[in-house]
C-alpha positions in Angstrom: -2.4 13.7 -4.6 -2.3 12.2 -1.1 -3.5 8.8 -0.3 -6.9 10.0 1.1 -7.9 11.7 -2.1 -6.7 8.7 -4.1 -8.8 6.4 -2.1 -11.8 8.5 -2.3 -11.4 8.6 -6.2 -10.1 5.1 -6.9 -12.0 2.8 -4.5 -15.5 3.3 -6.1 -14.0 2.6 -9.5 -11.7 -0.5 -8.5 -14.0 -2.2 -6.0 -16.6 -3.6 -8.5 -13.7 -4.7 -10.6 -12.1 -6.6 -7.6 -15.5 -8.2 -6.9 -15.7 -9.3 -10.4 -12.4 -11.2 -10.1 -13.6 -12.8 -6.7 -11.4 -10.7 -4.4 -12.7 -10.3 -0.8 -13.5 -6.8 0.3 -11.1 -7.1 3.3 -8.3 -8.3 1.1 -9.1 -5.4 -1.4 -8.9 -2.9 1.4 -5.6 -4.2 2.7 -4.2 -4.4 -0.8 -5.2 -0.7 -1.6 -3.6 0.5 1.5 -0.3 -1.4 0.9 -0.2 -0.2 -2.6 -0.7 3.4 -1.5 2.0 2.9 1.1 4.4 1.8 -1.6 3.5 4.8 -3.7 3.9 7.2 -0.7 7.6 6.3 -0.1 8.9 5.9 -3.6 9.8 8.8 -6.0 8.5 10.7 -7.9 5.4 11.1 -5.6 7.1 10.2 -2.2 6.0 13.3 -0.2 6.9 11.7 3.2 10.4 10.7 1.8 11.0 14.2 0.6 9.8 15.8 3.9 12.1 13.3 5.7 15.0 14.5 3.4 14.3 18.1 4.2 14.2 17.5 8.0 17.3 15.4 8.0 19.1 17.5 5.5 20.6 14.5 4.0 21.2 13.9 0.2 18.3 12.4 -1.7 20.2 9.5 -2.9 21.1 8.5 0.7 17.5 8.6 1.7 16.4 6.6 -1.3 18.9 3.9 -0.6 18.0 3.7 3.0 14.1 3.4 2.1 14.9 0.7 -0.5 14.5 -2.3 2.2 11.2 -0.9 3.3 9.9 -0.7 -0.2 10.9 -4.3 -1.0 9.2 -5.5 2.2 6.1 -3.6 1.3 6.0 -4.8 -2.2 6.4 -8.5 -1.0 3.7 -7.9 1.5 1.5 -6.5 -1.2 2.0 -9.4 -3.4 1.3 -11.8 -0.7 -1.9 -10.1 0.2 -2.9 -10.2 -3.5 -2.1 -13.9 -4.1 -2.9 -15.4 -0.6 -6.4 -14.0 0.6 -6.1 -16.2 3.7 -3.6 -13.7 5.2 -6.2 -11.0 5.3 -9.3 -13.1 5.9 -8.1 -15.4 8.6 -9.0 -13.3 11.6 -12.3 -11.9 10.4 -13.3 -15.5 9.6 -12.7 -16.4 13.3 -14.9 -13.6 14.4 -17.8 -14.6 12.3 -18.2 -17.8 14.0 
C-alpha cells in the first residue's frame, strides 16, 4: 500500500489518539510523513528502493547498504520530531503573532 492510501486510512484513526496524548496537529503531520518515509525506503515494503534496484541493475544487498545512512537519519529525525515538538511548531508559532 502506498503512503497516500495509508494516510487516508490511518490519519482519521490516529489523529484523535495524538490529540489525547497532547500532540500538536502540525507535529503529528510531520511525524506521520517522516514515519511513512522510513517505511517507503525499508524492506519489505520499500517500493522506491526496489524500483531503484531495477533501474540501476545493482544487487539488492548493495542498495540496502547504501540506503542505511538515510534510514538512520530519518529515524533520528522522526524521534526528534516526536520528542521535541518545538522543532515543528517554531515557525508556525512565529506566523501566528
